[in-house]
C-alpha positions as CSV (number, residue, x, y, z in Angstrom):
1,X,114.1,142.4,118.8
2,X,117.5,141.5,120.3
3,X,120.3,143.9,119.2
4,X,123.3,142.3,117.5
5,X,125.6,144.4,119.6
6,X,125.4,146.5,122.7
7,X,128.1,149.2,123.0
8,X,129.9,147.4,120.2
9,X,130.0,144.0,122.0
10,X,128.2,141.1,120.4
11,X,125.1,139.8,122.2
12,X,125.3,136.4,120.6
13,X,128.4,134.3,121.4
14,X,128.7,131.3,119.0
15,X,129.5,127.8,120.2
16,X,127.8,124.5,119.5
17,X,124.7,125.4,117.4
18,X,122.9,122.4,119.0
19,X,123.3,123.8,122.6
20,X,122.0,127.4,123.1
21,X,121.7,129.2,126.4
22,X,119.4,132.2,126.6
23,X,120.4,134.8,129.3
24,X,117.5,136.8,130.7
25,X,118.6,139.8,132.7
26,X,117.1,141.5,135.7
27,X,115.3,144.8,135.8
28,X,118.5,146.7,136.1
29,X,121.0,143.8,136.0
30,X,122.2,143.6,132.4
31,X,124.1,140.7,130.9
32,X,127.4,142.5,131.3
33,X,127.1,142.5,135.1
34,X,129.2,139.9,137.0
35,X,126.7,137.0,137.6
36,X,125.5,136.9,134.0
37,X,128.9,137.7,132.6
38,X,130.4,134.7,134.4
39,X,127.3,132.5,133.4
40,X,128.2,133.3,129.8
41,X,131.9,132.6,130.4
42,X,131.1,129.2,132.0
43,X,128.7,128.3,129.2
44,X,131.3,129.2,126.5
45,X,133.9,127.1,128.3
46,X,131.5,124.2,127.9
47,X,131.0,125.0,124.2
48,X,127.5,126.4,124.4
49,X,126.2,129.2,122.1
50,X,125.0,132.0,124.3
51,X,122.3,134.5,123.4
52,X,122.1,137.6,125.7
53,X,118.8,139.2,125.9
54,X,119.0,143.0,126.6
55,X,115.7,144.7,127.5
56,X,114.0,147.6,129.1
57,X,111.1,146.2,131.2
58,X,107.9,148.1,131.3
59,X,107.6,150.7,134.1
60,X,105.3,150.1,137.0
61,X,104.8,147.7,139.8
62,X,102.1,145.4,138.4
63,X,103.7,142.0,138.9
64,X,101.3,140.2,136.6
65,X,101.9,142.6,133.8
66,X,105.7,142.4,134.3
67,X,105.6,138.6,134.4
68,X,103.5,138.4,131.2
69,X,106.1,140.7,129.5
70,X,109.0,138.6,130.7
71,X,107.3,135.4,129.6
72,X,106.7,136.8,126.2
73,X,110.3,137.9,125.8
74,X,111.5,134.4,127.0
75,X,109.1,132.6,124.5
76,X,110.3,134.8,121.7
77,X,114.0,134.1,122.5
78,X,113.4,130.3,122.8
79,X,111.3,130.3,119.6
80,X,114.2,132.0,117.7
81,X,116.5,129.0,118.4
82,X,116.5,125.8,116.5
83,X,119.0,124.0,118.7
84,X,118.3,120.6,120.1
85,X,119.0,121.8,123.6
86,X,118.1,125.2,125.1
87,X,119.0,126.3,128.6
88,X,117.5,129.4,130.3
89,X,119.6,131.5,132.6
90,X,117.7,134.2,134.4
91,X,118.6,136.9,137.0
92,X,115.9,138.3,139.3
93,X,113.2,139.7,137.0
94,X,114.3,137.1,134.4
95,X,113.3,134.3,136.7
96,X,109.7,135.3,136.1
97,X,110.2,133.1,133.0
98,X,110.3,130.0,135.2
99,X,106.9,128.9,133.8
100,X,108.4,128.8,130.3
101,X,111.2,126.5,131.5
102,X,108.6,124.3,133.3
103,X,106.2,124.0,130.4
104,X,108.9,123.3,127.8
105,X,111.0,121.1,130.1
106,X,114.0,123.3,129.7
107,X,117.0,123.1,132.0
108,X,117.6,126.4,133.8
109,X,119.9,128.4,136.1
110,X,118.0,130.9,138.2
111,X,120.2,133.5,139.9
112,X,118.4,135.2,142.8
113,X,115.0,133.7,141.8
114,X,111.9,135.5,143.0
115,X,111.0,132.6,145.3
116,X,108.4,134.8,147.2
117,X,106.4,135.0,144.0
118,X,103.9,132.1,143.9
119,X,104.0,131.7,140.1
120,X,107.8,131.3,140.2
121,X,107.9,128.9,143.1
122,X,105.0,126.9,141.6
123,X,106.7,126.7,138.2
124,X,109.9,125.5,140.0
125,X,107.9,122.8,141.8
126,X,106.5,121.6,138.4
127,X,109.9,121.7,136.6
128,X,111.2,118.3,135.7
129,X,114.3,119.5,133.9
130,X,117.7,120.0,135.6
131,X,117.5,123.3,137.5
132,X,120.0,125.2,139.6
133,X,118.9,127.9,142.1
134,X,121.3,130.5,143.5
135,X,120.4,133.0,146.3
136,X,121.6,134.6,149.5
137,X,120.2,134.8,152.9
138,X,120.2,138.6,153.0
139,X,118.0,138.7,149.8
140,X,114.3,139.5,150.6
141,X,113.1,137.5,147.6
142,X,115.1,134.4,148.4
143,X,113.3,131.9,150.7
144,X,115.7,129.2,151.8
145,X,113.0,126.9,153.1
146,X,111.2,127.1,149.7
147,X,114.5,126.5,147.9
148,X,115.2,123.4,150.0
149,X,111.7,122.0,149.4
150,X,111.8,122.3,145.6
151,X,114.0,119.2,145.0
152,X,116.5,121.1,142.8
153,X,120.2,121.7,143.5
154,X,120.8,125.1,145.0
155,X,123.5,127.3,146.3
156,X,122.5,129.4,149.3
157,X,125.1,132.0,150.4
158,X,125.0,133.3,153.9
159,X,124.7,137.1,154.1
160,X,124.6,137.6,150.3
161,X,122.0,140.2,149.1
162,X,120.0,140.4,145.9
163,X,123.2,141.2,143.9
164,X,124.9,138.2,145.5
165,X,127.2,140.6,147.4
166,X,128.0,140.8,151.1
167,X,127.5,144.3,152.4
168,X,130.7,146.0,153.4
169,X,132.8,143.0,152.3
170,X,134.2,143.3,148.8
171,X,136.6,140.4,149.3
172,X,133.9,138.2,150.6
173,X,131.7,139.3,147.7
174,X,134.4,138.3,145.2
175,X,134.5,134.8,146.9
176,X,130.7,134.6,146.5
177,X,131.1,135.3,142.7
178,X,133.7,132.5,142.6
179,X,131.4,130.1,144.4
180,X,128.5,130.9,142.1
181,X,130.7,130.4,139.0
182,X,131.8,127.1,140.4
183,X,128.2,126.0,141.0
184,X,127.3,127.0,137.5
185,X,130.3,125.2,136.1
186,X,129.4,121.9,137.9
187,X,125.8,122.2,136.8
188,X,126.6,122.8,133.1
189,X,129.1,120.0,133.1
190,X,126.4,117.7,134.4
191,X,124.1,118.5,131.5
192,X,126.5,116.7,129.2
193,X,126.2,113.5,131.1
């Protein structure tokens, strides 16, 4: 069950009821963190309703168990929407829901996708819907060669880590955030065409 508010802030941001974006967080990267916050802001600017999913993933390192859990949360969130167009936005752990986007032909924005996980890369290969990938060359789970071979638009940021920050460079990290927001803005604008 998705809470209506977290720390008094709404988790659903109303816009066009026929276009709903579902934000799937990372393991410790909540929707209030910069990448997902700006994803919500970009989507709101384009008139989308945004549903933030807040979760506490199961403990442990069993990847198959964690992916099954994420997929179930993503399916529940999508099933709760009656909009004509649903978009998934996931960060890190949330990108384990890539099979849901592929099977339901949902457009998606995947922030720091787990490209080193076969089920994620495979789902991205199968995905026929518009998909944006965002990652950095200093991120161990980003594989630039895989990203380039998937046939989806992508933003690869030199020296950016899994948080899309550049170690020791807060100004450069702020520029990365600006670049990511710009890529999301262009992608979302293209969905209207």
